[in-house]
N, CA, C and O atoms as CSV, one atom per row, in Angstrom:
chain,resi,resn,atom,element,x,y,z
A,1,MET,N,N,20.013,-33.425,-24.730
A,1,MET,CA,C,18.873,-33.955,-23.761
A,1,MET,C,C,17.447,-33.158,-25.100
A,1,MET,O,O,17.403,-31.937,-25.248
A,2,SER,N,N,16.451,-34.119,-25.902
A,2,SER,CA,C,15.782,-33.656,-26.138
A,2,SER,C,C,14.121,-33.888,-25.898
A,2,SER,O,O,13.501,-34.918,-25.631
A,3,SER,N,N,13.568,-32.209,-26.149
A,3,SER,CA,C,12.066,-32.654,-25.551
A,3,SER,C,C,11.066,-33.454,-26.643
A,3,SER,O,O,11.035,-33.531,-27.872
A,4,LYS,N,N,10.186,-34.066,-25.430
A,4,LYS,CA,C,9.252,-34.473,-26.179
A,4,LYS,C,C,8.050,-34.000,-25.438
A,4,LYS,O,O,8.116,-33.802,-24.225
A,5,THR,N,N,6.790,-33.782,-26.215
A,5,THR,CA,C,5.532,-33.447,-26.044
A,5,THR,C,C,5.093,-34.109,-24.899
A,5,THR,O,O,5.125,-35.333,-25.032
A,6,ILE,N,N,4.703,-33.722,-23.843
A,6,ILE,CA,C,3.776,-34.608,-22.856
A,6,ILE,C,C,2.478,-33.919,-22.397
A,6,ILE,O,O,2.417,-32.690,-22.361
A,7,GLU,N,N,1.400,-34.728,-22.032
A,7,GLU,CA,C,0.371,-34.569,-22.040
A,7,GLU,C,C,-0.522,-34.753,-20.659
A,7,GLU,O,O,-1.023,-35.800,-20.250
A,8,LEU,N,N,-0.576,-33.504,-20.087
A,8,LEU,CA,C,-0.755,-33.872,-18.443
A,8,LEU,C,C,-2.392,-33.189,-18.419
A,8,LEU,O,O,-2.782,-32.362,-19.244
A,9,ASN,N,N,-3.158,-33.696,-17.372
A,9,ASN,CA,C,-4.679,-33.714,-17.348
A,9,ASN,C,C,-4.331,-33.143,-15.866
A,9,ASN,O,O,-3.830,-33.991,-15.128
A,10,PHE,N,N,-4.529,-31.718,-15.248
A,10,PHE,CA,C,-4.925,-31.361,-14.378
A,10,PHE,C,C,-5.585,-30.417,-14.242
A,10,PHE,O,O,-5.896,-29.902,-15.316
A,11,LEU,N,N,-6.160,-29.670,-12.901
A,11,LEU,CA,C,-7.042,-28.630,-12.863
A,11,LEU,C,C,-8.281,-28.771,-13.879
A,11,LEU,O,O,-8.866,-27.703,-14.059
A,12,GLY,N,N,-8.794,-29.870,-14.577
A,12,GLY,CA,C,-9.860,-30.048,-15.225
A,12,GLY,C,C,-9.582,-29.562,-16.767
A,12,GLY,O,O,-10.412,-29.450,-17.669
A,13,GLN,N,N,-8.000,-29.274,-16.811
A,13,GLN,CA,C,-7.854,-29.333,-18.540
A,13,GLN,C,C,-6.456,-30.461,-18.866
A,13,GLN,O,O,-5.794,-31.184,-18.122
A,14,LEU,N,N,-6.416,-30.192,-20.317
A,14,LEU,CA,C,-5.642,-30.970,-20.678
A,14,LEU,C,C,-4.533,-29.776,-21.516
A,14,LEU,O,O,-4.670,-28.916,-22.386
A,15,PHE,N,N,-3.426,-30.306,-20.691
A,15,PHE,CA,C,-2.260,-28.975,-21.165
A,15,PHE,C,C,-1.232,-30.272,-22.151
A,15,PHE,O,O,-0.983,-31.442,-21.861
A,16,ARG,N,N,-0.897,-29.588,-23.155
A,16,ARG,CA,C,0.561,-30.197,-23.870
A,16,ARG,C,C,2.067,-29.364,-23.652
A,16,ARG,O,O,2.247,-28.215,-24.056
A,17,LEU,N,N,2.993,-30.099,-23.006
A,17,LEU,CA,C,3.724,-29.594,-22.482
A,17,LEU,C,C,5.033,-30.057,-23.419
A,17,LEU,O,O,5.164,-31.034,-24.157
A,18,ASN,N,N,5.884,-29.039,-23.118
A,18,ASN,CA,C,7.474,-29.805,-24.326
A,18,ASN,C,C,8.121,-29.856,-22.849
A,18,ASN,O,O,7.773,-29.107,-21.937
A,19,CYS,N,N,9.164,-30.901,-22.744
A,19,CYS,CA,C,10.101,-31.006,-21.740
A,19,CYS,C,C,11.386,-31.989,-22.004
A,19,CYS,O,O,11.450,-32.058,-23.232
A,20,PRO,N,N,12.165,-32.575,-21.592
A,20,PRO,CA,C,13.142,-33.631,-21.927
A,20,PRO,C,C,12.277,-34.640,-21.594
A,20,PRO,O,O,11.373,-34.451,-20.780
A,21,GLU,N,N,12.525,-36.078,-22.337
A,21,GLU,CA,C,11.806,-37.030,-21.863
A,21,GLU,C,C,11.703,-37.828,-20.792
A,21,GLU,O,O,10.744,-38.512,-20.435
A,22,GLU,N,N,12.950,-37.669,-20.215
A,22,GLU,CA,C,13.602,-38.112,-18.506
A,22,GLU,C,C,12.964,-37.521,-17.301
A,22,GLU,O,O,12.761,-38.067,-16.216
A,23,GLN,N,N,12.601,-35.958,-17.788
A,23,GLN,CA,C,11.683,-35.319,-16.562
A,23,GLN,C,C,10.087,-35.757,-16.863
A,23,GLN,O,O,9.241,-35.676,-15.972
A,24,HIS,N,N,9.892,-36.048,-17.697
A,24,HIS,CA,C,7.875,-36.557,-18.092
A,24,HIS,C,C,7.809,-37.106,-16.705
A,24,HIS,O,O,6.814,-36.603,-16.182
A,25,GLU,N,N,8.311,-37.772,-16.008
A,25,GLU,CA,C,7.595,-38.623,-14.755
A,25,GLU,C,C,8.120,-37.624,-13.415
A,25,GLU,O,O,8.021,-38.169,-12.316
A,26,ALA,N,N,8.514,-36.608,-13.432
A,26,ALA,CA,C,8.474,-35.941,-12.477
A,26,ALA,C,C,7.505,-34.735,-12.543
A,26,ALA,O,O,6.929,-34.242,-11.573
A,27,LEU,N,N,7.398,-34.280,-14.008
A,27,LEU,CA,C,6.043,-33.344,-14.251
A,27,LEU,C,C,4.652,-33.930,-13.808
A,27,LEU,O,O,3.745,-33.477,-13.110
A,28,ARG,N,N,4.864,-35.291,-14.585
A,28,ARG,CA,C,3.588,-35.349,-13.921
A,28,ARG,C,C,3.222,-35.913,-12.219
A,28,ARG,O,O,2.061,-36.051,-11.835
A,29,GLU,N,N,4.479,-36.203,-11.303
A,29,GLU,CA,C,4.146,-36.230,-9.966
A,29,GLU,C,C,3.690,-34.554,-9.759
A,29,GLU,O,O,2.511,-34.395,-9.446
A,30,ALA,N,N,4.474,-33.393,-9.899
A,30,ALA,CA,C,4.443,-32.392,-10.103
A,30,ALA,C,C,2.995,-31.942,-10.161
A,30,ALA,O,O,2.545,-31.208,-9.282
A,31,ALA,N,N,2.094,-32.459,-11.405
A,31,ALA,CA,C,1.077,-32.102,-11.362
A,31,ALA,C,C,-0.334,-32.522,-10.519
A,31,ALA,O,O,-1.364,-31.883,-10.304
A,32,LYS,N,N,-0.067,-33.378,-10.282
A,32,LYS,CA,C,-0.627,-34.409,-9.387
A,32,LYS,C,C,-0.798,-33.805,-8.238
A,32,LYS,O,O,-1.930,-33.717,-7.761
A,33,ILE,N,N,0.463,-33.209,-7.506
A,33,ILE,CA,C,0.495,-32.527,-6.647
A,33,ILE,C,C,-0.312,-31.186,-6.696
A,33,ILE,O,O,-1.053,-30.862,-5.768
A,34,LEU,N,N,-0.149,-30.467,-7.750
A,34,LEU,CA,C,-0.619,-29.184,-7.846
A,34,LEU,C,C,-1.784,-29.321,-8.310
A,34,LEU,O,O,-2.366,-28.239,-8.382
A,35,ASP,N,N,-2.515,-30.391,-8.737
A,35,ASP,CA,C,-4.302,-30.588,-8.586
A,35,ASP,C,C,-4.815,-31.288,-7.214
A,35,ASP,O,O,-5.981,-31.166,-6.838
A,36,GLN,N,N,-3.736,-32.110,-6.425
A,36,GLN,CA,C,-4.334,-32.349,-5.242
A,36,GLN,C,C,-4.408,-31.301,-4.051
A,36,GLN,O,O,-5.156,-31.264,-3.074
A,37,ARG,N,N,-3.001,-30.153,-4.613
A,37,ARG,CA,C,-3.423,-28.882,-3.503
A,37,ARG,C,C,-4.607,-27.919,-3.466
A,37,ARG,O,O,-5.165,-27.451,-2.473
A,38,VAL,N,N,-4.789,-27.784,-4.358
A,38,VAL,CA,C,-6.056,-26.709,-5.651
A,38,VAL,C,C,-6.929,-27.237,-4.986
A,38,VAL,O,O,-7.587,-26.441,-4.316
A,39,SER,N,N,-7.503,-29.444,-4.812
A,39,SER,CA,C,-8.626,-29.472,-3.999
A,39,SER,C,C,-8.519,-29.169,-3.198
A,39,SER,O,O,-9.455,-28.464,-2.821
A,40,GLU,N,N,-7.205,-29.394,-2.044
A,40,GLU,CA,C,-7.504,-29.581,-0.694
A,40,GLU,C,C,-8.043,-28.016,-0.007
A,40,GLU,O,O,-8.797,-27.859,0.954
A,41,MET,N,N,-7.307,-26.852,-0.944
A,41,MET,CA,C,-7.596,-25.803,-0.755
A,41,MET,C,C,-8.893,-25.650,-1.067
A,41,MET,O,O,-9.536,-25.465,-0.034
A,42,LYS,N,N,-9.665,-25.642,-2.175
A,42,LYS,CA,C,-11.051,-25.634,-2.385
A,42,LYS,C,C,-12.297,-25.763,-1.458
A,42,LYS,O,O,-13.322,-25.086,-1.386
A,43,GLU,N,N,-11.828,-26.960,-0.709
A,43,GLU,CA,C,-12.281,-28.054,0.477
A,43,GLU,C,C,-12.456,-26.693,1.790
A,43,GLU,O,O,-13.335,-26.064,2.378
A,44,ARG,N,N,-11.230,-26.788,1.726
A,44,ARG,CA,C,-10.895,-25.569,3.318
A,44,ARG,C,C,-11.393,-24.591,3.331
A,44,ARG,O,O,-12.077,-24.133,4.246
A,45,THR,N,N,-11.011,-23.869,1.829
A,45,THR,CA,C,-11.740,-22.627,1.980
A,45,THR,C,C,-13.322,-21.904,1.297
A,45,THR,O,O,-13.694,-20.736,1.410
A,46,GLY,N,N,-14.046,-23.075,0.574
A,46,GLY,CA,C,-14.935,-22.882,-0.307
A,46,GLY,C,C,-14.967,-21.726,-1.230
A,46,GLY,O,O,-15.893,-21.123,-1.772
A,47,ILE,N,N,-13.753,-21.605,-1.246
A,47,ILE,CA,C,-13.447,-20.734,-2.728
A,47,ILE,C,C,-13.680,-21.435,-3.764
A,47,ILE,O,O,-13.313,-22.609,-3.729
A,48,LEU,N,N,-14.285,-20.974,-4.855
A,48,LEU,CA,C,-14.449,-21.872,-6.390
A,48,LEU,C,C,-13.810,-21.213,-7.076
A,48,LEU,O,O,-13.326,-21.853,-8.010
A,49,GLN,N,N,-13.484,-19.852,-7.051
A,49,GLN,CA,C,-12.825,-19.460,-8.277
A,49,GLN,C,C,-11.301,-19.540,-8.343
A,49,GLN,O,O,-10.462,-19.071,-7.573
A,50,VAL,N,N,-11.122,-20.460,-9.783
A,50,VAL,CA,C,-9.812,-21.235,-9.951
A,50,VAL,C,C,-8.510,-20.147,-9.803
A,50,VAL,O,O,-7.389,-20.343,-9.333
A,51,GLU,N,N,-8.968,-19.216,-10.252
A,51,GLU,CA,C,-7.638,-18.052,-10.080
A,51,GLU,C,C,-7.442,-17.826,-8.948
A,51,GLU,O,O,-6.234,-17.845,-8.712
A,52,ARG,N,N,-8.139,-17.579,-7.963
A,52,ARG,CA,C,-7.846,-17.089,-6.596
A,52,ARG,C,C,-7.146,-18.393,-5.859
A,52,ARG,O,O,-6.219,-18.268,-5.060
A,53,VAL,N,N,-7.708,-19.629,-6.232
A,53,VAL,CA,C,-7.378,-20.895,-5.522
A,53,VAL,C,C,-6.087,-20.860,-5.994
A,53,VAL,O,O,-5.333,-20.612,-5.053
A,54,LEU,N,N,-5.334,-21.036,-7.312
A,54,LEU,CA,C,-4.384,-21.170,-7.688
A,54,LEU,C,C,-3.384,-19.753,-6.614
A,54,LEU,O,O,-2.322,-20.015,-6.049
A,55,ALA,N,N,-3.919,-18.639,-6.577
A,55,ALA,CA,C,-2.851,-17.523,-6.304
A,55,ALA,C,C,-2.528,-18.251,-4.572
A,55,ALA,O,O,-1.422,-18.307,-4.034
A,56,ILE,N,N,-3.649,-18.667,-4.073
A,56,ILE,CA,C,-3.089,-19.229,-2.642
A,56,ILE,C,C,-2.326,-20.117,-2.525
A,56,ILE,O,O,-1.474,-20.229,-1.644
A,57,VAL,N,N,-2.610,-21.050,-3.649
A,57,VAL,CA,C,-1.290,-22.569,-3.857
A,57,VAL,C,C,0.083,-22.090,-3.727
A,57,VAL,O,O,0.992,-22.368,-2.945
A,58,ALA,N,N,-0.067,-20.986,-5.094
A,58,ALA,CA,C,1.371,-20.741,-5.484
A,58,ALA,C,C,1.794,-19.801,-4.026
A,58,ALA,O,O,2.955,-19.883,-3.625
A,59,LEU,N,N,1.234,-19.309,-3.605
A,59,LEU,CA,C,1.707,-18.408,-2.423
A,59,LEU,C,C,2.312,-19.625,-1.193
A,59,LEU,O,O,3.330,-19.585,-0.502
A,60,ASN,N,N,1.447,-20.448,-1.258
A,60,ASN,CA,C,1.952,-21.265,0.127
A,60,ASN,C,C,3.177,-21.930,-0.564
A,60,ASN,O,O,4.236,-21.846,0.058
A,61,PHE,N,N,3.190,-22.664,-1.919
A,61,PHE,CA,C,4.579,-23.506,-2.474
A,61,PHE,C,C,5.723,-22.476,-2.335
A,61,PHE,O,O,6.903,-22.790,-2.175
A,62,SER,N,N,5.342,-21.456,-2.397
A,62,SER,CA,C,6.434,-20.207,-2.295
A,62,SER,C,C,6.749,-19.955,-1.254
A,62,SER,O,O,7.972,-19.820,-1.228
A,63,PHE,N,N,6.312,-19.807,-0.337
A,63,PHE,CA,C,6.847,-20.042,1.105
A,63,PHE,C,C,7.477,-21.532,1.581
A,63,PHE,O,O,8.621,-21.785,1.957
A,64,GLU,N,N,6.674,-22.150,1.476
A,64,GLU,CA,C,7.597,-23.641,1.890
A,64,GLU,C,C,8.822,-23.511,0.602
A,64,GLU,O,O,9.806,-24.202,0.867
A,65,LEU,N,N,8.900,-22.945,-0.389
A,65,LEU,CA,C,10.342,-23.159,-1.051
A,65,LEU,C,C,11.385,-22.257,-0.262
A,65,LEU,O,O,12.439,-22.689,0.203
A,66,MET,N,N,10.911,-20.847,-0.168
A,66,MET,CA,C,11.664,-19.907,0.801
A,66,MET,C,C,11.997,-20.701,2.149
A,66,MET,O,O,13.147,-20.396,2.464
A,67,LYS,N,N,11.427,-21.628,3.099
A,67,LYS,CA,C,11.877,-21.901,4.026
A,67,LYS,C,C,12.618,-23.207,3.779
A,67,LYS,O,O,13.332,-23.635,4.685
A,68,GLU,N,N,12.508,-23.922,2.560
A,68,GLU,CA,C,13.596,-25.024,2.795
A,68,GLU,C,C,14.657,-24.208,1.888
A,68,GLU,O,O,15.186,-25.214,1.415
A,69,GLN,N,N,15.116,-23.521,1.502
A,69,GLN,CA,C,16.088,-22.258,0.937
A,69,GLN,C,C,16.792,-22.074,2.175
A,69,GLN,O,O,17.967,-22.395,2.352
A,70,GLN,N,N,16.078,-21.578,2.975
A,70,GLN,CA,C,16.788,-20.923,4.526
A,70,GLN,C,C,17.410,-22.335,5.338
A,70,GLN,O,O,18.464,-22.289,5.972
A,71,LYS,N,N,16.548,-23.627,5.202
A,71,LYS,CA,C,17.177,-24.672,5.966
A,71,LYS,C,C,18.054,-24.835,5.181
A,71,LYS,O,O,19.043,-24.714,5.905
A,72,THR,N,N,18.616,-25.136,3.644
A,72,THR,CA,C,19.290,-25.335,3.392
A,72,THR,C,C,20.620,-24.571,3.367
A,72,THR,O,O,21.721,-25.121,3.314
A,73,GLN,N,N,20.405,-23.225,3.410
A,73,GLN,CA,C,21.558,-21.876,3.496
A,73,GLN,C,C,22.254,-22.638,5.185
A,73,GLN,O,O,23.429,-22.766,5.529
A,74,PHE,N,N,21.628,-22.823,5.548
A,74,PHE,CA,C,21.642,-22.959,7.605
A,74,PHE,C,C,22.441,-23.953,7.578
A,74,PHE,O,O,23.389,-23.848,8.358
A,75,THR,N,N,22.401,-24.838,6.988
A,75,THR,CA,C,22.896,-26.100,6.627
A,75,THR,C,C,24.260,-26.048,6.347
A,75,THR,O,O,25.215,-26.320,7.075
A,76,GLU,N,N,24.211,-25.559,4.890
A,76,GLU,CA,C,25.470,-25.161,4.275
A,76,GLU,C,C,26.622,-24.233,5.289
A,76,GLU,O,O,27.796,-24.525,5.059
A,77,GLY,N,N,26.490,-23.600,5.928
A,77,GLY,CA,C,27.039,-22.778,7.287
A,77,GLY,C,C,27.195,-23.727,8.380
A,77,GLY,O,O,28.021,-23.567,9.278
A,78,VAL,N,N,26.680,-24.365,8.328
A,78,VAL,CA,C,26.974,-25.686,9.538
A,78,VAL,C,C,28.024,-26.264,8.480
A,78,VAL,O,O,29.117,-25.732,8.673
A,79,LEU,N,N,28.042,-26.959,7.679
A,79,LEU,CA,C,28.885,-27.904,6.812
A,79,LEU,C,C,30.020,-27.257,6.575
A,79,LEU,O,O,31.051,-27.929,6.594
A,80,GLN,N,N,30.091,-26.076,6.347
A,80,GLN,CA,C,31.124,-24.779,5.889
A,80,GLN,C,C,31.959,-25.030,6.938
A,80,GLN,O,O,33.017,-25.651,6.836
A,81,SER,N,N,31.411,-24.456,8.181
A,81,SER,CA,C,32.117,-24.547,9.831
A,81,SER,C,C,33.218,-25.777,10.018
A,81,SER,O,O,34.399,-25.780,10.365
A,82,GLN,N,N,32.195,-26.921,9.591
A,82,GLN,CA,C,32.684,-28.052,10.329
A,82,GLN,C,C,33.649,-28.495,9.308
A,82,GLN,O,O,34.178,-29.572,9.584
A,83,ILE,N,N,34.095,-27.840,7.975
A,83,ILE,CA,C,34.933,-28.320,6.886
A,83,ILE,C,C,36.310,-27.311,7.384
A,83,ILE,O,O,37.480,-27.693,7.417
A,84,GLN,N,N,35.768,-25.851,7.773
A,84,GLN,CA,C,37.071,-25.253,8.280
A,84,GLN,C,C,37.664,-25.806,9.163
A,84,GLN,O,O,38.869,-26.058,9.118
A,85,GLN,N,N,36.575,-26.199,10.512
A,85,GLN,CA,C,37.059,-27.083,11.431
A,85,GLN,C,C,38.295,-28.135,11.628
A,85,GLN,O,O,39.262,-28.128,12.389
A,86,LEU,N,N,37.912,-28.920,10.755
A,86,LEU,CA,C,38.515,-30.203,10.074
A,86,LEU,C,C,39.992,-29.672,9.212
A,86,LEU,O,O,41.134,-29.961,9.569
A,87,THR,N,N,39.696,-28.993,8.237
A,87,THR,CA,C,40.752,-28.115,7.425
A,87,THR,C,C,41.760,-27.204,8.519
A,87,THR,O,O,42.918,-27.082,8.119
A,88,HIS,N,N,41.628,-26.936,9.069
A,88,HIS,CA,C,42.443,-26.478,10.504
A,88,HIS,C,C,42.990,-27.522,11.197
A,88,HIS,O,O,44.154,-27.725,10.851
A,89,SER,N,N,42.541,-28.342,12.140
A,89,SER,CA,C,42.579,-29.422,12.289
A,89,SER,C,C,43.703,-30.491,11.592
A,89,SER,O,O,44.653,-30.866,12.278
A,90,LEU,N,N,43.594,-30.815,10.630
A,90,LEU,CA,C,44.424,-31.570,9.193
A,90,LEU,C,C,45.645,-30.321,9.436
A,90,LEU,O,O,46.703,-30.683,9.950
A,91,GLU,N,N,45.534,-29.407,9.198
A,91,GLU,CA,C,46.963,-28.471,8.690
A,91,GLU,C,C,47.641,-28.904,10.068
A,91,GLU,O,O,48.607,-29.663,9.987
A,92,SER,N,N,47.101,-28.373,11.660
A,92,SER,CA,C,47.500,-28.646,12.356
A,92,SER,C,C,48.656,-29.927,12.529
A,92,SER,O,O,49.882,-29.877,12.428
A,93,ILE,N,N,47.866,-30.933,12.790
A,93,ILE,CA,C,48.345,-32.251,12.763
A,93,ILE,C,C,49.353,-32.838,11.553
A,93,ILE,O,O,50.075,-33.835,11.583
A,94,SER,N,N,49.123,-31.787,10.397
A,94,SER,CA,C,50.525,-31.882,8.944
A,94,SER,C,C,51.420,-31.354,9.832
A,94,SER,O,O,52.353,-32.136,10.013
A,95,LEU,N,N,51.531,-30.130,10.587
A,95,LEU,CA,C,52.740,-29.353,10.793
A,95,LEU,C,C,53.146,-29.933,12.390
A,95,LEU,O,O,54.325,-29.983,12.740
A,96,SER,N,N,52.449,-30.196,12.953
A,96,SER,CA,C,52.897,-31.007,14.240
A,96,SER,C,C,53.021,-33.093,14.222
A,96,SER,O,O,53.407,-33.968,14.996
A,97,GLY,N,N,52.616,-33.037,13.283
A,97,GLY,CA,C,53.122,-34.588,13.224
A,97,GLY,C,C,52.504,-35.828,14.175
A,97,GLY,O,O,52.825,-37.015,14.122
A,98,THR,N,N,51.344,-35.078,15.222
A,98,THR,CA,C,50.536,-35.674,16.109
A,98,THR,C,C,49.379,-35.475,15.942
A,98,THR,O,O,49.038,-34.723,15.028
A,99,ILE,N,N,48.366,-36.122,16.822
A,99,ILE,CA,C,46.888,-35.662,17.037
A,99,ILE,C,C,46.592,-35.506,18.235
A,99,ILE,O,O,46.742,-36.347,19.122
A,100,SER,N,N,46.228,-34.612,18.327
A,100,SER,CA,C,45.604,-33.493,20.267
A,100,SER,C,C,44.364,-34.600,20.645
A,100,SER,O,O,43.222,-34.767,20.218
A,101,GLN,N,N,45.028,-35.124,21.456
A,101,GLN,CA,C,43.778,-36.140,22.587
A,101,GLN,C,C,42.735,-35.439,22.709
A,101,GLN,O,O,41.737,-36.158,22.779
A,102,GLN,N,N,42.393,-33.747,22.799
A,102,GLN,CA,C,41.512,-33.271,23.143
A,102,GLN,C,C,40.695,-32.781,21.865
A,102,GLN,O,O,39.849,-32.008,22.314
A,103,THR,N,N,40.609,-32.835,21.024
A,103,THR,CA,C,39.997,-32.502,19.750
A,103,THR,C,C,39.020,-33.378,19.545
A,103,THR,O,O,39.055,-34.558,19.196
A,104,THR,N,N,38.311,-32.797,19.754
A,104,THR,CA,C,36.581,-33.554,19.315
A,104,THR,C,C,35.717,-32.444,18.678
A,104,THR,O,O,35.595,-31.250,18.951
A,105,TYR,N,N,35.028,-33.424,17.516
A,105,TYR,CA,C,33.985,-33.341,17.089
A,105,TYR,C,C,32.617,-33.103,16.866
A,105,TYR,O,O,32.228,-34.210,17.238
A,106,GLU,N,N,31.872,-32.677,16.634
A,106,GLU,CA,C,30.268,-32.687,16.672
A,106,GLU,C,C,29.951,-32.960,15.792
A,106,GLU,O,O,30.387,-32.080,15.050
A,107,ILE,N,N,29.219,-33.911,14.989
A,107,ILE,CA,C,28.544,-34.206,13.715
A,107,ILE,C,C,27.311,-34.301,13.691
A,107,ILE,O,O,26.760,-35.280,14.194
A,108,GLN,N,N,26.544,-33.200,13.038
A,108,GLN,CA,C,25.024,-32.878,13.267
A,108,GLN,C,C,24.494,-33.977,12.213
A,108,GLN,O,O,23.286,-34.119,12.023
């Protein structure tokens, strides 16, 4: 994985960054999203100081990331519980050699 220089123009400035070539397109998209968020925040709040707008946008991104991580943790917990139920059922089946008619599973 070799790094190559990419030039990105966002926030009214040209940035030269090194990253793996296969990540260039994703980095361009991230810069585009950041630029959009900063513009939207400036319009919505009337704040013109770039540092303040960037701080608010960064806080919003952090909050969104935190919410997504919480959702992921919840989903992982649900999946782990379902895996344990299935494992228990499979162990029961292998011990008894039969499948219970009353066993039901809810997949979300």
